[in-house]
C-alpha positions as CSV (number, residue, x, y, z in Angstrom):
1,M,0.0,-0.1,0.1
2,G,1.1,3.7,-0.4
3,V,2.1,5.6,2.4
4,N,-0.2,8.7,1.6
5,K,-3.9,9.1,1.7
6,L,-5.3,9.1,-1.8
7,T,-7.2,12.1,-3.1
8,P,-10.4,11.5,-4.9
9,L,-8.5,12.4,-8.3
10,Q,-5.9,10.0,-7.4
11,K,-8.4,7.1,-6.8
12,K,-9.9,8.0,-10.2
13,L,-6.4,7.8,-11.8
14,L,-5.8,4.5,-10.2
15,T,-9.0,3.0,-11.5
16,I,-7.9,3.9,-15.0
17,I,-4.6,2.7,-14.7
18,E,-6.0,-0.7,-13.1
19,K,-8.2,-0.9,-16.3
20,I,-5.3,-0.6,-18.7
21,D,-3.0,-2.8,-16.6
22,A,-5.7,-5.7,-17.1
23,I,-5.6,-5.2,-20.8
24,C,-1.8,-5.3,-21.0
25,R,-1.5,-8.2,-18.7
26,K,-4.2,-10.0,-20.9
27,H,-2.4,-9.5,-24.0
28,E,1.4,-9.8,-22.6
29,I,2.1,-6.0,-23.8
30,T,4.9,-4.3,-21.8
31,Y,4.6,-0.9,-20.7
32,F,6.1,1.1,-17.9
33,L,4.9,3.8,-15.2
34,G,7.0,6.8,-16.2
35,G,8.0,10.4,-14.9
36,G,6.4,11.4,-11.8
37,T,4.4,8.2,-11.4
38,A,7.4,6.2,-11.7
39,L,9.1,8.3,-9.0
40,G,6.0,7.9,-6.7
41,A,6.1,4.3,-7.1
42,V,9.6,3.9,-6.0
43,R,9.8,6.7,-3.2
44,H,6.1,6.5,-2.0
45,R,4.8,3.2,-3.0
46,G,2.1,5.1,-5.0
47,F,1.2,8.6,-6.2
48,L,3.3,11.5,-5.1
49,P,1.1,13.2,-2.3
50,W,0.4,16.2,-4.6
51,D,0.4,14.5,-7.9
52,D,-2.6,15.2,-10.3
53,D,-2.0,13.2,-13.4
54,A,-0.5,9.5,-14.2
55,D,2.2,9.0,-17.0
56,L,2.8,5.7,-18.7
57,Y,5.9,5.1,-21.0
58,I,5.6,2.4,-23.8
59,T,7.8,1.5,-26.8
60,R,6.5,2.4,-30.2
61,D,6.4,-1.6,-31.2
62,N,4.3,-2.2,-28.1
63,W,2.0,0.7,-28.6
64,N,1.1,-0.5,-32.1
65,K,0.2,-3.8,-30.5
66,L,-1.9,-2.1,-27.7
67,K,-3.8,0.8,-29.2
68,D,-6.3,-1.4,-30.9
69,K,-6.7,-3.6,-28.0
70,L,-7.5,-0.3,-25.8
71,K,-10.1,0.9,-28.4
72,N,-11.9,-2.7,-28.2
73,E,-11.5,-3.6,-24.7
74,L,-11.6,-0.5,-22.5
75,P,-14.9,-0.2,-20.6
76,P,-17.7,1.9,-22.0
77,E,-16.8,5.1,-19.7
78,L,-13.1,5.1,-20.9
79,T,-12.0,6.3,-24.3
80,L,-8.9,6.2,-26.1
81,V,-7.9,9.8,-27.5
82,T,-5.2,10.1,-29.9
83,N,-4.5,11.9,-33.2
84,E,-6.0,9.1,-35.2
85,T,-9.2,8.7,-33.3
86,H,-10.1,12.5,-32.9
87,P,-9.7,14.8,-35.8
88,H,-9.0,17.9,-33.8
89,Y,-6.8,16.3,-31.1
90,R,-3.4,17.4,-32.0
91,N,-0.9,16.1,-29.3
92,P,2.1,13.9,-29.1
93,L,0.9,12.0,-26.3
94,C,-2.0,9.3,-26.2
95,R,-4.6,9.5,-23.5
96,V,-7.1,7.1,-22.0
97,V,-10.0,9.3,-20.7
98,D,-12.7,8.8,-18.4
99,E,-16.0,10.3,-19.8
100,E,-18.0,10.2,-16.7
101,S,-15.6,13.1,-15.4
102,A,-14.7,16.7,-16.4
103,M,-11.2,17.8,-16.4
104,F,-10.3,20.8,-18.6
105,Y,-6.9,22.1,-19.5
106,R,-6.3,25.3,-21.1
107,T,-4.6,23.9,-24.0
108,R,-7.1,21.5,-24.8
109,V,-10.4,23.2,-24.4
110,A,-10.8,23.6,-28.3
111,D,-10.0,20.0,-29.4
112,E,-13.5,18.6,-28.9
113,T,-12.4,15.5,-27.3
114,P,-13.5,13.9,-24.2
115,H,-12.4,16.2,-21.2
116,G,-12.2,13.9,-18.2
117,V,-9.7,12.5,-15.9
118,Q,-6.9,11.1,-18.1
119,V,-4.0,8.7,-18.0
120,E,-1.2,9.6,-20.5
121,F,0.8,7.4,-22.5
122,F,4.5,8.5,-23.8
123,M,5.7,6.9,-26.7
124,L,9.4,5.8,-26.5
125,D,10.9,6.2,-30.2
126,P,14.1,4.8,-31.4
127,I,16.6,7.3,-32.5
128,P,19.8,7.2,-34.8
129,N,23.0,6.4,-33.1
130,S,25.4,9.1,-34.4
131,E,25.3,12.7,-33.1
132,D,24.9,14.3,-36.4
133,A,21.8,12.3,-37.2
134,R,20.5,13.0,-33.8
135,E,20.7,16.8,-34.4
136,V,18.7,16.5,-37.7
137,Y,16.3,14.1,-36.0
138,F,15.4,16.5,-32.9
139,K,15.0,19.4,-35.4
140,N,12.6,17.5,-37.3
141,R,11.0,16.3,-34.3
142,W,10.5,19.8,-32.8
143,L,9.1,21.0,-36.3
144,Y,6.7,18.0,-36.2
145,I,5.3,18.6,-33.0
146,E,5.1,22.4,-33.2
147,L,3.2,22.0,-36.4
148,L,1.0,19.1,-35.0
149,A,0.1,21.1,-31.8
150,P,-1.9,24.5,-32.5
151,Y,-3.0,25.0,-29.0
152,F,0.4,25.4,-27.3
153,L,3.8,26.6,-28.0
154,L,6.4,23.9,-27.7
155,A,9.6,26.0,-28.0
156,N,11.1,26.9,-24.6
157,D,14.5,27.5,-23.1
158,R,15.0,23.8,-22.2
159,L,15.4,23.2,-25.7
160,P,18.7,24.0,-27.4
161,E,18.3,27.3,-29.7
162,R,19.8,25.1,-32.6
163,I,16.8,22.8,-32.5
164,T,14.1,25.5,-32.5
165,D,14.5,26.7,-36.2
166,V,11.9,29.2,-36.4
167,N,12.5,30.1,-40.1
168,A,12.3,26.3,-40.9
169,Y,9.0,26.5,-39.1
170,A,7.7,29.5,-41.3
171,R,8.6,27.5,-44.3
172,M,6.8,24.4,-43.3
173,R,3.6,26.5,-42.3
174,M,3.7,28.0,-46.0
175,L,4.1,24.6,-47.3
176,A,1.2,23.3,-45.5
177,K,-1.1,26.1,-47.0
178,V,0.2,24.7,-50.5
179,I,-0.1,20.9,-50.1
180,G,-1.9,20.5,-46.8
181,E,-0.9,20.0,-43.3
182,K,-1.4,16.3,-43.4
183,R,0.9,15.6,-46.2
184,V,3.5,17.9,-44.3
185,L,3.2,16.0,-41.3
186,S,3.3,12.7,-43.1
187,K,6.8,13.8,-44.7
188,L,8.0,14.6,-41.0
189,E,6.6,11.2,-39.7
190,K,8.6,9.1,-42.6
191,K,11.7,10.9,-41.5
192,L,11.3,10.4,-37.6
193,F,9.5,7.0,-37.0
194,Y,11.2,4.6,-39.6
195,Y,14.1,3.9,-37.0
196,H,13.9,0.3,-35.6
197,A,14.8,-0.5,-32.2
198,D,17.2,-3.3,-33.0
199,E,19.2,-0.9,-35.1
200,C,19.3,1.9,-32.2
201,N,21.1,2.1,-29.1
202,A,18.7,4.9,-27.5
203,V,15.2,5.9,-27.3
204,T,13.4,9.3,-26.7
205,L,10.2,10.4,-25.4
206,R,7.8,11.8,-28.0
207,W,7.1,14.7,-26.0
208,G,9.1,17.6,-27.3
209,Q,9.4,19.9,-24.1
210,R,12.9,19.0,-23.9
211,I,15.2,16.3,-25.4
212,I,15.1,13.1,-23.1
213,I,17.3,10.4,-24.4
214,Y,17.3,7.1,-22.6
215,D,19.5,3.9,-23.1
216,K,17.2,1.5,-24.7
217,K,18.5,-1.2,-22.1
218,L,16.5,0.7,-19.6
219,F,13.2,-0.6,-21.2
220,E,14.2,-3.9,-22.2
221,K,12.1,-5.5,-19.4
222,A,9.9,-4.5,-16.6
223,T,9.8,-5.4,-12.7
224,Y,6.7,-5.0,-10.7
225,V,6.7,-3.1,-7.6
226,D,4.1,-1.9,-5.2
227,F,1.9,1.0,-6.3
228,E,-0.9,1.6,-3.8
229,H,-2.8,-1.6,-3.5
230,L,-1.6,-2.8,-7.1
231,K,1.9,-4.2,-8.5
232,L,2.4,-2.3,-11.5
233,P,5.6,-2.2,-13.8
234,V,8.6,0.1,-13.8
235,S,11.9,-0.2,-15.7
236,H,14.1,-3.1,-14.4
237,Q,16.8,-0.3,-13.7
238,V,14.2,2.3,-12.5
239,I,16.7,3.8,-10.1
240,K,19.0,4.7,-13.3
241,Q,16.0,6.2,-14.8
242,L,14.9,8.2,-11.9
243,R,18.5,9.6,-11.7
244,F,18.6,10.7,-15.3
245,D,15.1,12.1,-15.0
246,Y,15.4,14.3,-11.9
247,G,19.3,14.3,-11.3
248,D,21.1,12.6,-8.3
249,S,18.6,14.3,-5.8
250,W,15.6,12.3,-7.1
251,M,15.1,10.8,-3.7
252,T,14.6,14.3,-2.2
253,V,11.0,15.5,-1.5
254,P,10.7,18.9,-2.7
255,S,9.3,21.7,-0.6
256,S,5.6,22.6,-1.3
257,D,6.6,25.7,-3.7
258,A,8.7,23.3,-5.9
259,Q,6.0,20.6,-6.4
260,I,4.6,20.5,-9.9
261,I,1.0,20.9,-10.2
262,H,-0.9,21.1,-13.4
263,T,-3.3,24.0,-14.1
264,S,-6.8,22.5,-14.8
265,W,-10.5,22.8,-13.6
266,G,-12.1,19.6,-12.6
267,D,-15.4,17.9,-11.6
268,L,-14.9,14.2,-10.7
269,N,-18.7,13.5,-10.5
270,T,-20.3,15.2,-13.4
271,S,-19.5,14.3,-17.1
272,Y,-17.5,16.5,-19.5
273,L,-20.6,16.5,-21.7
274,E,-22.5,18.5,-19.2
275,H,-20.1,21.3,-19.2
276,M,-19.7,21.2,-23.0
277,K,-23.1,22.4,-23.1
278,Y,-22.2,25.8,-21.7
279,I,-19.0,26.1,-23.6
280,N,-20.7,25.3,-27.0
281,E,-23.5,27.8,-26.1
282,Y,-20.9,30.7,-25.7
283,I,-17.9,29.7,-27.7
284,D,-17.6,29.0,-31.5
285,L,-14.9,26.2,-31.3
286,P,-14.3,26.1,-35.2
287,E,-13.4,29.8,-34.9
288,M,-11.6,29.3,-31.8
289,R,-9.2,26.7,-33.3
290,K,-8.7,29.2,-36.2
291,N,-7.6,31.9,-33.9
292,L,-5.3,29.5,-31.9
293,L,-3.4,28.6,-35.0
294,K,-2.8,32.2,-35.8
295,R,-1.8,32.8,-32.4
296,K,0.6,29.8,-32.4
297,T,2.3,31.0,-35.6
298,R,2.7,34.4,-34.3
299,N,4.2,33.1,-31.0
300,V,6.6,30.8,-32.7
301,L,7.9,33.6,-35.1
302,R,8.1,35.9,-32.0
303,Y,10.1,33.3,-29.9
304,K,13.3,34.2,-31.7
305,H,13.0,37.7,-30.5
306,Q,12.0,36.6,-27.0
307,I,15.1,34.6,-26.8
308,A,17.3,37.4,-27.8
309,L,15.7,39.7,-24.9
310,K,16.1,36.9,-22.4
311,D,19.8,36.5,-23.4
312,E,20.4,40.3,-23.1
313,F,18.8,40.0,-19.4
314,L,21.1,37.0,-18.7
315,T,24.0,39.0,-19.6
316,L,23.1,41.7,-17.2
317,Q,22.3,38.9,-14.5
318,K,25.7,37.6,-15.1
319,I,27.4,41.0,-14.8
320,A,25.5,41.7,-11.6
321,K,26.3,38.2,-10.2
322,Q,29.9,38.3,-11.1
323,M,30.4,41.6,-9.3
324,R,29.0,39.8,-6.3
325,L,31.1,36.9,-6.3
326,N,34.2,39.1,-6.6
327,Q,33.0,40.6,-3.3
328,I,32.5,37.2,-1.7
329,L,36.2,36.1,-2.9
330,K,37.5,39.3,-1.3
331,A,35.6,38.6,2.0
332,H,37.0,35.1,2.4
333,D,40.5,35.0,1.0
334,N,41.5,32.4,3.3
335,L,40.0,29.6,1.2
336,S,43.3,28.0,0.4
337,K,44.1,27.6,4.3
338,D,40.7,26.3,5.0
339,F,40.9,23.7,2.2
340,S,44.3,22.5,3.5
341,E,42.8,22.0,7.1
342,A,39.8,20.3,5.4
343,K,37.2,22.8,6.8
344,F,34.9,21.6,4.2
345,L,31.5,23.0,6.1
346,D,33.3,26.3,6.8
347,I,34.1,26.7,3.0
348,I,30.5,25.7,1.9
349,N,29.0,28.4,4.5
350,N,31.3,30.9,3.2
351,F,30.4,30.2,-0.5
352,E,26.8,29.3,-0.2
353,E,25.5,32.4,-2.0
354,Y,28.0,31.6,-4.9
355,V,26.7,28.0,-5.2
356,M,23.0,29.6,-5.3
357,M,23.9,31.9,-8.1
358,Q,25.8,29.3,-10.3
359,T,23.1,26.7,-9.7
360,D,20.3,29.3,-10.9
361,L,18.2,27.4,-13.2
362,L,18.6,29.7,-16.1
363,F,22.3,29.6,-15.6
364,L,22.4,25.9,-15.9
365,R,20.1,25.7,-18.8
366,K,22.1,28.3,-20.6
367,N,25.6,27.0,-19.5
368,V,26.5,30.5,-18.0
369,L,29.4,30.2,-16.1
370,L,30.7,32.8,-13.5
371,E,34.2,33.5,-13.9
372,L,36.4,31.7,-11.2
373,D,40.0,30.5,-11.1
374,D,39.9,26.6,-11.7
375,E,41.9,26.0,-8.4
376,I,39.3,28.2,-6.4
377,L,36.5,26.2,-8.2
378,Y,38.1,23.2,-7.3
379,F,38.3,23.9,-3.6
380,I,34.5,24.7,-3.6
381,L,33.3,22.0,-5.5
382,F,35.4,19.3,-3.7
383,S,34.2,20.7,-0.4
384,M,30.7,20.3,-1.8
385,V,31.1,16.6,-2.7
386,M,32.9,15.8,0.7
387,I,29.7,17.2,2.7
388,G,27.4,15.0,0.5
389,R,26.2,17.7,-2.1
390,Y,28.0,15.9,-5.2
391,S,24.9,16.6,-7.3
392,D,25.0,20.3,-7.2
393,A,28.8,20.2,-7.6
394,G,28.3,17.8,-10.8
395,R,25.9,20.3,-12.3
396,I,28.3,23.2,-11.7
397,L,31.2,21.1,-13.0
398,E,29.0,20.4,-16.2
399,V,28.6,24.1,-16.9
400,R,32.3,24.6,-16.5
401,E,32.9,21.8,-19.0
402,K,30.5,23.0,-21.6
403,A,31.5,26.9,-21.1
404,G,35.1,26.9,-20.5
405,S,38.2,25.3,-21.8
406,Q,39.4,21.8,-21.2
407,L,39.1,20.7,-17.5
408,T,42.1,20.6,-15.4
409,D,43.4,17.2,-14.1
410,L,42.0,18.1,-10.8
411,L,38.5,18.9,-12.0
412,M,38.7,15.6,-14.0
413,G,39.5,13.6,-11.1
414,L,36.5,15.3,-9.3
415,K,34.4,14.7,-12.3
416,N,35.1,10.8,-12.0
417,L,34.7,10.7,-8.3
418,I,31.2,12.4,-8.5
419,R,30.4,9.8,-11.1
420,S,31.5,7.0,-8.7
421,I,29.5,8.2,-5.7
422,S,26.5,8.6,-8.1
423,D,27.0,5.0,-9.2
424,I,27.2,3.7,-5.6
425,N,24.1,5.6,-4.7
426,V,22.1,3.8,-7.6
427,N,23.5,0.6,-6.1
428,R,22.4,1.5,-2.6
429,Y,18.8,2.4,-3.6
430,S,18.7,-0.6,-5.8
431,N,19.6,-2.7,-2.7
432,N,22.8,-3.8,-4.5
433,L,25.2,-2.0,-2.1
434,L,27.0,-5.0,-1.3
435,E,28.4,-5.5,-4.8
436,C,30.2,-2.3,-4.5
437,K,31.8,-2.7,-1.1
438,Q,35.2,-3.1,-2.3
439,E,34.9,0.3,-4.3
440,I,33.5,2.0,-1.3
441,D,36.5,0.8,0.6
442,L,38.9,2.0,-2.0
443,L,37.4,5.3,-2.2
444,L,37.4,5.9,1.4
445,E,40.9,5.3,1.7
446,K,41.1,8.3,-0.4
447,H,38.3,10.5,0.9
448,P,37.7,9.4,4.4
449,Q,35.5,12.4,5.0
450,Q,33.0,12.0,1.7
451,M,29.5,11.8,3.5
452,D,27.9,9.5,0.8
453,L,30.7,6.8,1.2
454,I,30.7,7.1,5.0
455,K,26.8,6.5,4.9
456,A,27.2,3.7,2.4
457,K,29.9,2.1,4.6
458,L,27.7,2.4,7.7
459,I,24.7,0.7,6.1
460,L,26.9,-2.2,5.2
461,K,28.1,-2.3,8.8
462,I,24.7,-2.0,10.4
463,N,23.2,-4.7,8.0
464,Q,26.3,-7.0,9.4
465,N,24.8,-6.5,12.9
466,D,28.1,-6.6,14.9
467,H,30.5,-4.2,16.8
468,F,27.4,-2.6,18.2
469,D,29.3,-0.3,20.8
470,E,31.7,0.7,17.9
471,L,28.9,1.7,15.8
472,E,27.0,3.6,18.2
473,Q,30.1,5.7,19.2
474,E,30.9,6.1,15.5
475,L,27.3,7.5,14.8
476,Q,27.4,9.6,17.9
477,G,30.4,11.1,16.7
478,M,29.3,11.8,13.5
479,L,26.3,13.5,14.7
480,D,28.3,15.8,16.9
481,L,29.6,17.0,13.5
482,Y,26.2,16.8,11.6
483,K,23.8,17.4,14.3
484,N,20.7,17.7,12.2
485,D,21.4,14.9,9.4
486,G,18.1,12.9,9.6
487,E,19.7,10.0,7.6
488,L,22.4,9.4,10.4
489,I,19.8,9.6,13.1
490,S,17.8,7.0,11.4
491,F,21.0,4.8,11.1
492,L,21.1,5.2,14.8
493,G,17.4,3.9,15.0
494,D,18.4,1.0,12.9
495,L,21.2,0.1,15.3
496,Y,18.8,0.0,18.2
497,Y,16.2,-1.9,16.2
498,N,18.7,-4.5,15.3
499,E,19.6,-4.8,18.8
500,N,15.9,-5.1,20.0
501,Q,16.3,-1.8,21.7
502,Y,12.8,-0.8,20.5
503,D,12.1,2.2,22.6
504,K,15.1,4.0,21.7
505,A,14.8,3.0,18.0
506,L,11.2,4.5,17.9
507,E,12.7,7.7,19.6
508,M,15.4,8.1,17.0
509,Y,13.0,7.3,14.2
510,Q,10.6,10.0,15.2
511,I,13.3,12.5,15.4
512,A,14.9,11.5,12.1
513,K,11.5,11.8,10.3
514,E,11.2,15.6,11.1
515,A,15.2,16.1,10.1
516,T,15.2,14.7,6.6
517,R,13.6,15.1,3.2
518,N,15.1,12.1,1.6
519,G,11.8,10.0,0.6
520,M,13.6,6.7,0.6
521,V,14.8,7.2,4.2
522,L,11.3,8.3,5.2
523,L,9.7,5.3,3.7
524,R,12.2,2.9,5.7
525,I,11.3,4.9,8.7
526,F,7.5,4.6,8.0
527,D,8.1,0.8,7.7
528,R,10.0,0.7,10.8
529,I,7.6,3.0,12.9
530,N,4.8,0.8,11.6
531,D,6.5,-2.5,12.5
532,L,7.4,-1.0,16.0
533,N,3.9,0.0,16.8
534,Q,2.8,-3.7,16.2
535,K,5.2,-5.2,18.6
């Protein structure tokens, strides 16, 4: 069972997923929970507490097997919505929609399809292997979806500017007026969807808001995990998938202001048809579609100018932040001394503002690098890695690599260390930590203060369930240094739990629960507290 109480909307979504899953099992067709739904499955054993939709991934070959089965076997209240089934539906995603409810999204009011609670299918399309061919592929893919979807603008700052060729879009729009839009889209489909999985090393989501490329091995087979009261399929390497989708901090539960909620209006108890009566009374939907297409074309053509304005603003931001960074450097000119004395926490406290500036989302997307001597950068990033913030350090290092000259030997060594720590954490959350015990020991010899390696080693020791006194002392010493680390506190709870000191364990778990945002740790605490309450 999931660890959170379901909302009425989530109950409805779960019912739809259950119906889809039954059809897929019946016909032995593989699909996967994707996006936030996969994240919820792993981190919450069900929906993310705030989630208001459900995402499923499926390979193109499996979708071709499934779509007719859905048309014929879904119960009467559920309808398959695709570009083929509904002429005014213009979207790269396919949806299964509940017609007995109402759920209206701003970008879909005009498409005259069922507007109910929906579960979305994202296609996994094979893509060419060479970088040059992929460049052409993603340019064509952007053009295809931008032309296909007249109700919203696809171009955004998560897509490389070289991909969003506004002039090519204008030419294609003119061509569509001459030979018809269907023929233009058909020509692009022939360029995009003829690659076969057995010839390609990777797949991409047919979505378009950003470029997402997966190793196709991630989706070679599924494994079933708890999702609320069901067992549902995820990638057999789902932790790698989540790291790719959400970065190395995928296990962290975001604060409320960072939780993604879609803009919609819904009525779970009334069919969308009742609401469409009012919409049809006041809105001319064919005229609305014409106007939306005109607006879409204008917005695409304006996009290039908007990007230019954003770039100018970004330049001003960089100047201002660079001036602030120079002030920070002058105020903390003892960095080299602090580094030699391994005062990593002090270094990060002194340079936290720099880290916040350099990890600004727009700076990361646009690869904007604040100017900093490579040795100073190394001191700061290495300190971040040592205290467990290797994910942020890796993102800054990636910008440095893209925006600057070749990495120094020190920075290259740090990049390799970050990759090793990241891989160890994948094994940790995949319950395969024992497989990399030797690597953990070797890295700890070189970096005995690195927090993630220390935690990995502690987990292995606790699981061995011996040397209680030494472990308790070691953990207490760590907590003297990192007083509010909820994960370390939970380790102390695990230690007491293994020794049948249940009152102490429960006390530690209750404290740890309030001191961590690591969802995987919270899930383990949830299980242990439930177990202790039953003893």
